[in-house]
C-alpha positions as CSV (number, residue, x, y, z in Angstrom):
1,M,11.9,5.1,17.8
2,D,12.9,1.4,17.9
3,D,10.5,-1.3,18.7
4,P,11.5,-3.4,21.8
5,R,9.3,-6.4,21.0
6,G,10.5,-9.7,19.6
7,R,14.0,-10.6,18.3
8,L,15.9,-9.4,15.2
9,T,17.2,-11.6,12.4
10,K,20.7,-11.2,11.1
11,D,19.2,-8.9,8.4
12,G,17.6,-6.7,11.1
13,I,14.1,-7.9,10.5
14,R,12.0,-8.1,13.7
15,I,10.2,-11.3,14.6
16,Y,7.0,-10.7,16.5
17,E,5.2,-13.0,18.9
18,P,1.8,-14.7,18.1
19,A,0.0,-12.4,20.5
20,D,1.1,-9.4,18.5
21,F,-1.0,-10.5,15.5
22,A,-4.2,-9.2,17.3
23,G,-2.8,-5.7,17.5
24,M,-2.0,-5.6,13.8
25,H,-5.4,-6.9,12.9
26,A,-7.1,-4.1,14.9
27,A,-5.0,-1.4,13.2
28,G,-5.3,-3.0,9.8
29,R,-9.1,-3.3,10.1
30,L,-9.5,0.4,11.0
31,A,-7.4,1.5,8.0
32,A,-9.4,-0.8,5.8
33,E,-12.8,0.4,7.2
34,I,-11.8,4.0,6.5
35,L,-11.0,3.1,2.9
36,D,-14.3,1.3,2.6
37,E,-16.2,4.4,3.8
38,V,-14.4,6.9,1.6
39,A,-15.3,5.0,-1.5
40,D,-18.7,6.6,-1.9
41,L,-17.2,10.0,-1.7
42,V,-15.0,9.4,-4.8
43,Q,-16.9,11.2,-7.5
44,P,-16.2,13.7,-10.2
45,G,-16.3,17.3,-8.8
46,V,-14.9,16.3,-5.4
47,T,-11.5,17.6,-4.3
48,T,-8.7,15.3,-3.0
49,G,-8.5,17.7,0.0
50,A,-12.2,16.9,0.8
51,L,-11.4,13.2,0.8
52,D,-8.5,13.7,3.1
53,D,-10.6,15.8,5.5
54,F,-13.1,12.9,5.7
55,I,-10.2,10.4,6.4
56,H,-8.7,12.7,9.1
57,G,-12.1,13.1,10.8
58,R,-12.7,9.3,10.7
59,V,-9.3,8.6,12.2
60,E,-9.9,11.0,15.1
61,A,-13.5,9.7,15.7
62,A,-12.0,6.2,16.1
63,G,-9.7,7.5,18.8
64,A,-6.7,6.5,16.7
65,R,-3.8,8.5,15.2
66,S,-2.7,9.2,11.7
67,A,0.8,8.0,11.1
68,T,1.4,10.4,8.3
69,I,0.5,13.7,9.9
70,G,3.8,15.1,11.1
71,Y,5.9,12.4,9.4
72,R,8.9,14.2,7.9
73,G,6.8,17.3,7.8
74,Y,3.9,15.8,6.0
75,Q,0.6,17.4,7.0
76,H,-2.2,15.1,5.7
77,A,-3.9,11.9,6.9
78,S,-3.6,10.2,3.5
79,C,-1.7,10.2,0.2
80,I,-3.9,10.6,-2.8
81,S,-2.3,9.8,-6.2
82,V,-4.3,10.6,-9.3
83,N,-3.7,9.1,-12.8
84,H,0.0,9.4,-13.6
85,V,1.0,10.1,-10.0
86,V,2.7,6.9,-8.8
87,C,2.6,7.5,-5.0
88,H,2.8,10.2,-2.3
89,G,0.3,12.5,-4.0
90,I,-0.6,15.4,-1.6
91,P,-4.3,16.1,-1.1
92,G,-5.5,19.6,-1.9
93,P,-7.7,21.6,-4.2
94,K,-7.4,19.2,-7.2
95,V,-10.9,18.5,-8.5
96,L,-11.5,14.9,-9.7
97,K,-12.7,14.6,-13.3
98,D,-14.8,11.8,-14.8
99,G,-12.6,8.9,-15.6
100,D,-9.8,9.8,-13.1
101,I,-8.3,6.8,-11.3
102,L,-6.7,7.4,-7.9
103,N,-4.9,5.5,-5.2
104,I,-5.7,6.4,-1.6
105,D,-3.1,5.4,1.0
106,V,-3.9,5.5,4.7
107,T,-1.8,4.5,7.8
108,V,-3.3,4.6,11.3
109,V,-1.9,3.9,14.7
110,V,-4.1,1.9,17.1
111,D,-2.7,1.2,20.6
112,G,0.8,1.6,19.2
113,W,0.3,-0.8,16.2
114,Y,0.5,0.5,12.6
115,G,-2.1,-0.4,10.0
116,D,-1.0,0.5,6.4
117,T,-3.0,-0.1,3.3
118,S,-3.9,1.5,0.0
119,R,-6.2,0.8,-2.9
120,M,-7.5,2.1,-6.2
121,Y,-10.7,4.1,-6.8
122,V,-12.5,5.4,-9.9
123,A,-14.2,8.8,-10.3
124,G,-17.2,8.2,-12.6
125,S,-16.7,6.1,-15.7
126,L,-13.8,3.7,-16.0
127,L,-11.8,3.7,-19.2
128,R,-10.8,0.3,-20.6
129,K,-7.0,0.8,-20.4
130,A,-7.3,2.0,-16.8
131,D,-9.6,-0.9,-15.9
132,R,-7.0,-3.4,-17.2
133,L,-4.2,-1.6,-15.3
134,I,-6.1,-1.7,-12.0
135,E,-6.9,-5.4,-12.5
136,V,-3.3,-6.3,-13.3
137,T,-2.0,-4.4,-10.3
138,H,-4.5,-6.0,-7.9
139,D,-3.7,-9.4,-9.2
140,A,0.1,-8.7,-8.9
141,L,-0.3,-7.9,-5.3
142,M,-2.2,-11.1,-4.6
143,K,0.4,-13.2,-6.5
144,G,3.1,-11.6,-4.2
145,I,1.0,-12.5,-1.2
146,E,0.7,-16.1,-2.4
147,A,4.5,-16.3,-2.2
148,V,4.6,-15.4,1.5
149,R,5.3,-18.4,3.6
150,P,8.2,-19.6,5.8
151,G,11.2,-20.8,3.9
152,N,10.5,-18.6,0.8
153,T,12.6,-15.4,0.3
154,F,11.7,-11.8,-0.3
155,G,13.1,-12.3,-3.8
156,D,10.3,-14.9,-4.4
157,I,7.7,-12.2,-3.7
158,G,9.3,-9.7,-6.1
159,Y,9.7,-12.4,-8.8
160,A,6.0,-13.4,-8.6
161,I,4.9,-9.8,-9.0
162,Q,7.4,-8.8,-11.7
163,T,6.9,-11.8,-13.9
164,Y,3.1,-11.5,-13.8
165,V,3.2,-7.7,-14.6
166,E,5.6,-8.0,-17.4
167,L,3.7,-10.8,-19.1
168,Q,0.8,-8.3,-19.2
169,R,3.2,-5.8,-21.0
170,M,3.2,-3.4,-18.1
171,S,6.1,-2.4,-15.9
172,V,6.8,-2.5,-12.1
173,V,8.1,0.7,-10.5
174,R,11.6,0.1,-9.0
175,D,12.0,3.4,-7.1
176,F,9.6,2.5,-4.2
177,C,9.1,-0.6,-2.2
178,G,7.2,-2.2,0.7
179,H,8.6,-2.2,4.2
180,G,8.5,-3.8,7.6
181,L,6.1,-2.4,10.2
182,G,4.6,-3.3,13.5
183,R,5.0,-0.8,16.4
184,V,7.0,1.4,14.0
185,F,5.9,2.9,10.6
186,H,8.9,1.8,8.6
187,A,11.5,-0.9,9.4
188,P,13.6,-3.5,7.6
189,P,13.1,-5.2,5.3
190,N,12.7,-3.3,2.0
191,V,10.1,-5.4,0.1
192,L,11.0,-5.1,-3.5
193,H,8.3,-5.8,-6.1
194,Y,10.8,-7.2,-8.6
195,G,13.7,-9.7,-8.2
196,R,15.0,-13.2,-8.6
197,E,13.7,-16.4,-7.0
198,G,15.6,-17.6,-4.0
199,T,17.3,-14.3,-3.3
200,G,17.1,-11.9,-0.3
201,P,16.3,-12.7,3.3
202,R,14.4,-15.8,4.1
203,L,10.8,-15.4,5.4
204,E,10.2,-16.5,9.0
205,E,7.0,-16.8,11.1
206,G,6.3,-13.5,12.9
207,M,7.6,-11.1,10.3
208,F,5.2,-8.2,9.6
209,F,5.5,-6.1,6.4
210,T,3.7,-4.4,3.5
211,I,3.5,-5.5,-0.1
212,E,2.5,-2.5,-2.3
213,P,3.3,-2.9,-6.0
214,M,3.1,0.2,-8.2
215,V,2.5,-0.7,-11.9
216,N,2.7,1.6,-14.9
217,L,1.1,1.3,-18.3
218,G,4.3,2.6,-19.7
219,R,7.9,2.6,-18.6
220,P,8.9,2.1,-14.9
221,E,10.8,5.3,-14.4
222,T,9.6,7.9,-12.0
223,K,10.5,11.4,-10.9
224,V,9.7,13.3,-7.7
225,L,8.3,16.8,-8.1
226,A,9.5,20.0,-6.5
227,D,7.3,19.4,-3.4
228,D,9.7,16.5,-2.5
229,W,6.7,14.1,-2.1
230,T,4.8,13.6,-5.3
231,A,6.2,10.9,-7.5
232,V,5.0,10.7,-11.1
233,T,5.7,8.5,-14.2
234,R,8.4,10.1,-16.3
235,D,6.5,9.2,-19.5
236,K,3.1,10.4,-18.1
237,S,1.6,7.0,-18.4
238,L,-1.1,5.9,-15.9
239,S,0.0,4.2,-12.7
240,A,-1.8,2.1,-10.1
241,Q,-1.1,0.6,-6.7
242,F,-2.6,-1.7,-4.2
243,E,-1.2,-2.4,-0.7
244,H,-1.8,-4.9,2.1
245,S,0.0,-5.3,5.4
246,V,0.7,-9.0,6.2
247,G,2.1,-11.2,8.9
248,V,4.0,-14.5,8.2
249,T,2.3,-17.5,9.9
250,A,3.5,-21.1,10.3
251,D,2.1,-22.1,6.9
252,G,1.5,-18.9,5.0
253,C,0.4,-15.5,6.0
254,E,-2.4,-13.4,7.4
255,I,-3.6,-10.2,5.7
256,F,-4.2,-7.5,8.3
257,T,-5.9,-5.0,6.0
258,L,-8.7,-7.0,4.4
259,S,-11.7,-4.9,3.4
260,P,-14.5,-5.6,5.9
261,A,-17.1,-4.6,3.3
262,G,-15.4,-6.5,0.4
263,R,-14.6,-3.2,-1.4
264,F,-10.8,-3.6,-1.9
265,F,-11.2,-3.9,-5.6
266,P,-13.2,-0.9,-7.1
267,T,-15.1,-2.7,-9.8
268,K,-15.8,-6.1,-8.2
């Protein structure tokens, strides 16, 4: 369903009004609160299905709606991606083991506005190589966000992320990207996490989109499993992801999905 609000740029990117930021903050805050609350449940011996059950219940208790339940046939309130799963991991009977790292991705709908965010968690003890991967991925996201201001391009965002990650001798996944959102789940633009400075559409005040880099310890190639959802690293290397939803302001951007409890990064 198309979103009637605002105008469209020549690239098909919707420009929202200043009053629309409040709706995005409300949706983003709920999604972030849910991810704050699920953190204490991430322990060895817990199933990913149990984590999803908690998330589903929390969405319903808030009077909101899960954007993922029913989306292209998907039946869960979150995606939970463990270790070498890059994204779109399906919650179920998988039992977390000590040292597992996982990304939990939640999108909620509050009064018609979509709040989309994901972050990393650790079950039990954290191995050194996984710790470094998580840190680099988080910092890459924040470097991408630092490039968000009117007059810059989407290529500037991708360049900031890619150059930082590759300096750390890790790789950025090319097969998945961020996206526009607002009163729809997915819309233009595709927000690539790699690229060249000065390329792509120019950022304008009122654009809403996600930045969600996926970073691999090994090579960037992925493959999608037979369930048509779960994407894994082809070389079985560990993968991590962080995601914020942002809105472009007159002099930078606002992050809609900040953690109210300061728990966005698992070890800080």
